[in-house]
N, C-alpha and C positions, 0 to 999 in steps of 0.2 A: 534609725539612720535612714532607710532610705522617704520614711516620712518628710523627717526635721529638714537634710536637704532639700528635698522639693520645697515645700512647703517655704523655707528662705527664698528660693529662686523665679515662686511669684510677684506677680506683681502687687506691690506695695499694700491693696486696700484690700489683697484678698489673701495675703498673710498668713490663716487660721493653721492650724491641726489637724479641720477635720474634712475641709476641703484636698489636705493633700491630700490625706488619707483619701478620703474618695475613690481621686483620682488615683491612685498609685491598684486599691486594689479593684476598678477597675481599668484599669492596664495589665494589672497580671493573669483579670479575668475572663480578657477578651485575647489577651497569647496563648493559654489554654482550652481556649474556648474554636485557638482556627488547626486545624489541621497537619498544614503543614510542617510549621513552628515544632508543635507538642512533636511528634513524628517527627522529625532531626534532630529532638534534644532533648525527649523523652519531657516529658513536659506531665506529663498521665502524674507522675511521680508526685508531684508539687500539689493536686484537686487538694490531696486533705488539710493539706496546714490552708490552704488559700482563705482572705474572710468572705466575707458578704457583706456587699457594698452596702456601704448602709445611705438615709435619706429620713425625708419625712416617714413616705410611705413604707419606708421595711420596719421602720423600729416603731408604725400600730399594729402591722402586722408582728411581729413579735412580739408588743405587752397583750396581742388578742389571745397570745398563746397561752393556754394550760398554763407554762415554765417563766414565761413570764409577765406575772401576776403583779411580781416586786418590783422591778426595772422600773428608774427614775425616766418620769416626764420628756418628751422627746423635746428639744428650745427651739435648735436649726443648729446647720450642719457647720457653721461659724464656730459654734459656741461649744462642736463636742469638746469634750477633752482625752485623752489617753482614757482613762479610769472611765468614764461609760461608753467608752470602746470597745474597751475592756470583758464586762459584763452582757452588752448585746450578743458580745462573738463569743460571748458563755453564753448562755443563754437559743444562741441562735446554730450553736454544736452539738446540746443535746434536741432541739428541735426533727435536726435536724437529720440525724438520726431515727428519729422515732416516726422520718419520712423517709428513713433506706433512702436517701441521700446526703451531699457534704453540704454543709453551707454555702461554698458561695455559692451555691445553683439557686436560694433559698430567694433572690428576687423576682428572679426568674417563675418561680410559686408563683410565689403572692401574688405580681402583673397577673399572669393566665384565671387566674383566682380572679382579681378586678372585675376584670374581661370578661369575666362568667363562661371560658375556655378549660371544658379537664383537664 
């Protein structure tokens, strides 16, 4: 519901489901990372439900995981559909469990790995 609502509020040339979903996921992740909001509204309970914001880099990293071998080829955020998103999020959930984290944090894990950090 929120993704569809935001999609309708984006500028005409940017009204696509994938961009709206990524914006919602980044916003929710940033709210979770804000200590004051998280503490005041006990938002830590949401952590396990939040999705990893998908983009080309996260998609490539997930496809490179053993659990992601069957994922469809990433096209663009503009062409992301709810079905493809669900498939990526499902793999992200399994990968995150294996890594001992929540999927919302995987993009940070992949960025750190890409930049050579541990």
